[in-house]
C-alpha positions in Angstrom: -13.9 13.1 1.4 -14.3 10.2 -0.9 -10.6 10.5 -1.8 -9.7 10.4 1.9 -11.7 7.3 2.5 -10.2 5.6 -0.6 -6.7 6.5 0.5 -7.2 5.2 4.0 -8.8 2.0 2.6 -5.8 1.4 0.3 -3.6 0.9 3.2 -5.9 -1.7 4.7 -6.0 -3.8 1.4 -5.1 -7.5 1.8 -4.5 -10.1 -1.0 -5.4 -13.8 -0.9 -1.9 -15.0 -1.8 0.9 -14.8 0.8 3.6 -12.3 0.3 7.3 -12.7 0.6 9.7 -10.0 1.8 10.9 -9.5 -1.9 7.7 -8.0 -2.9 7.6 -5.8 0.2 11.2 -4.8 -0.4 10.4 -3.7 -3.9 7.4 -1.7 -2.7 9.2 0.0 0.1 12.3 0.7 -2.0 10.6 1.9 -5.2 7.2 3.0 -4.1 3.8 2.1 -5.6 1.0 3.6 -7.4 -2.4 2.4 -6.2 -5.5 2.9 -8.3 -8.9 2.9 -6.6 -12.1 3.9 -8.5 -10.1 5.3 -11.3 -7.9 7.6 -9.1 -4.1 7.1 -8.7 -2.4 7.5 -5.3 1.3 7.6 -5.5 3.0 6.2 -2.3 6.6 7.0 -1.5 8.4 5.1 1.2 11.5 6.1 3.1 14.0 3.9 4.8 13.3 5.5 8.2 9.8 3.8 8.2 7.8 6.7 6.9 5.6 7.2 3.8 3.7 10.0 2.0 1.0 10.4 -0.6 0.9 13.9 -2.0 -2.4 13.4 -3.8 -4.3 13.3 -0.5 -1.8 14.9 1.9 -1.3 11.6 3.7 1.7 10.9 5.9 2.4 7.9 8.1 4.6 5.1 9.2 5.3 1.6 7.7 6.9 -1.7 8.8 7.1 -5.2 7.4 5.7 -8.0 9.6 6.4 -11.3 7.9 4.3 -11.3 4.7 2.5 -8.1 5.5 3.0 -4.4 5.2 1.6 -2.6 8.3 0.9 1.1 8.3 -0.5 4.0 10.2 -1.4 7.3 8.8 -2.5 10.8 9.8 -6.2 10.0 8.8 -6.3 6.8 10.8 -3.7 6.1 13.5 -4.9 2.5 13.9 -2.3 0.1 12.4 -3.6 -1.7 9.3 -1.7 -4.6 7.9 -2.0 -6.0 4.4 -0.6 -9.2 2.8 0.7 -8.8 -0.8 1.4 -11.5 -3.4 4.8 -13.0 -3.7 7.5 -12.6 -6.2 6.5 -9.1 -7.5 9.1 -6.7 -8.7 9.5 -3.1 -9.9 7.2 -2.6 -12.9 4.8 -5.3 -12.0 1.1 -4.6 -11.7 -1.4 -6.7 -9.7 -4.9 -6.7 -8.2 -5.7 -6.6 -4.5 -9.3 -7.7 -3.6 -10.8 -7.2 -0.2 -14.2 -6.8 1.4 -13.7 -3.0 1.1 -13.2 -3.4 -2.7 -10.5 -3.8 -5.1 -7.5 -1.8 -6.1 -4.7 -2.1 -8.8 -1.2 -1.8 -7.5 1.9 -1.0 -9.7 5.3 -1.1 -8.1 7.3 1.8 -9.4 
């Protein structure tokens, strides 16, 4: 259950810095690994607006809305949007800090 909560929370993470489409393009093209409380969640995005995370059997939809990545998933159908830092590319790692906690994101 803790993994489920962590996986749902990772999709709602928001960063303090505004994002640009280049970071979001990198994420949705290459995917990302999100680390929360020492556990890695590998997210794979497809061009048709869907994503998966095999670690927690999560599936959902995604869209870019300005500087935010917005998602819904099979655990929480409510759309969650998160802003990501600008100018990140494949291989970059950065921290996201929110009221729900922090996570490390690595763009694959």
